[in-house]
C-alpha positions in Angstrom: -36.2 -69.9 -59.8 -36.1 -68.5 -63.4 -34.6 -70.6 -66.0 -35.4 -72.4 -69.4 -35.0 -75.6 -71.1 -33.3 -75.8 -74.4 -33.7 -79.0 -77.0 -31.9 -79.3 -80.0 -32.9 -81.5 -82.7 -30.0 -82.2 -85.6 -29.1 -84.6 -88.2 -25.6 -85.5 -88.9 -24.3 -86.4 -92.4 -21.0 -86.6 -94.0 -17.7 -87.8 -92.4 -18.6 -86.7 -88.8 -21.7 -88.8 -88.9 -19.9 -91.9 -90.6 -17.0 -91.7 -88.1 -14.6 -91.4 -91.0 -13.3 -87.9 -89.8 -12.8 -89.2 -86.3 -10.6 -92.1 -87.4 -8.8 -89.9 -89.8 -8.2 -87.4 -86.8 -6.8 -90.2 -84.5 -4.8 -91.7 -87.2 -3.3 -88.0 -87.9 -2.3 -87.8 -84.1 -0.8 -91.0 -84.1 1.1 -90.2 -87.5 2.3 -87.0 -86.0 3.6 -88.5 -82.8 5.6 -91.2 -84.8 7.1 -88.9 -87.3 8.3 -86.7 -84.2 9.8 -89.6 -82.4 11.6 -90.7 -86.1 12.8 -87.1 -86.3 14.0 -87.3 -82.6 16.0 -90.8 -83.4 17.5 -89.1 -86.5 18.8 -86.0 -84.4 20.2 -88.4 -81.7 22.2 -90.3 -84.3 23.4 -87.2 -85.9 24.5 -85.9 -82.4 26.0 -89.3 -81.9 28.2 -88.9 -84.9 29.4 -85.7 -83.7 30.5 -86.6 -80.1 31.4 -90.0 -79.9 35.2 -90.1 -80.0 35.8 -94.0 -80.9 32.3 -95.2 -82.1 32.1 -99.0 -82.7 28.5 -98.7 -84.2 26.9 -100.7 -81.3 25.4 -98.0 -79.2 24.2 -96.6 -82.3 22.6 -99.5 -83.7 20.4 -99.8 -80.3 19.0 -96.1 -80.8 15.4 -97.1 -81.8 11.8 -96.0 -81.8 9.3 -98.1 -80.1 5.6 -98.0 -78.9 5.1 -98.1 -75.1 2.6 -99.7 -73.3 0.7 -96.5 -72.9 0.4 -96.3 -76.8 3.0 -93.5 -77.1 6.1 -93.5 -79.1 9.5 -93.4 -77.3 13.3 -92.8 -78.6 15.6 -95.0 -76.3 18.8 -96.7 -76.4 17.6 -100.3 -75.9 18.8 -100.4 -72.4 22.4 -100.4 -73.3 24.4 -100.9 -69.8 26.8 -98.0 -70.7 24.0 -95.6 -71.9 23.5 -93.8 -68.7 27.0 -93.1 -68.7 27.5 -91.7 -72.1 24.5 -89.7 -71.3 25.9 -88.3 -68.3 23.3 -89.7 -65.6 25.3 -92.8 -64.5 26.9 -93.0 -61.1 30.5 -93.4 -62.6 30.3 -90.0 -64.0 31.9 -86.6 -62.8 32.8 -86.2 -60.2 33.8 -89.9 -59.9 35.5 -89.7 -63.2 36.3 -86.9 -65.4 33.8 -87.8 -68.1 30.6 -85.7 -67.7 28.6 -87.6 -70.4 27.5 -86.2 -73.8 24.0 -85.5 -72.7 22.7 -86.6 -76.2 19.0 -87.1 -75.4 18.9 -84.0 -73.2 20.2 -81.9 -75.9 18.1 -83.3 -78.4 14.7 -82.9 -76.9 14.6 -78.9 -76.9 15.5 -79.2 -80.5 12.7 -81.6 -81.3 10.3 -79.6 -79.2 10.8 -76.7 -81.4 10.6 -78.8 -84.8 7.6 -80.9 -83.6 5.0 -78.0 -84.7 6.4 -77.7 -88.2 6.2 -81.6 -88.6 2.7 -81.5 -87.6 1.7 -78.7 -89.9 3.3 -80.7 -92.7 1.5 -83.7 -92.1 -1.8 -81.9 -91.7 -1.2 -80.5 -95.4 -0.5 -84.1 -96.7 -3.8 -85.5 -94.9 -5.8 -82.4 -96.3 -4.5 -83.0 -99.7 -5.7 -86.6 -99.6 -9.1 -85.5 -98.5 -8.7 -87.2 -95.1 -9.3 -84.4 -92.8 
């Protein structure tokens, strides 16, 4: 069977050889995820200010961004007992009652998906200007 072997000798220098570039890319990726999650939190808060009819402030104070066990970021309501009812996914929503829910998180996700690339570009230019990437 015809074929040939290829051997390559190389030497590396600079940020790739020292591992600095890999660390910077990891930091950039983590920073993008965190900033996107923070923007998601901001959008959820904005939407709640629009839709809640009699806000007490308690539910809004429980909206936060936390790191999950898998290392990802999550925007959540802290497990507030009536959170699913406000979202419209609870067992007490329509048709059991007239209240269909606000769908705050479900409506915010597509908006955030559209904003995420711009957030990543802005952060990339910031990292580049500092010479990190």
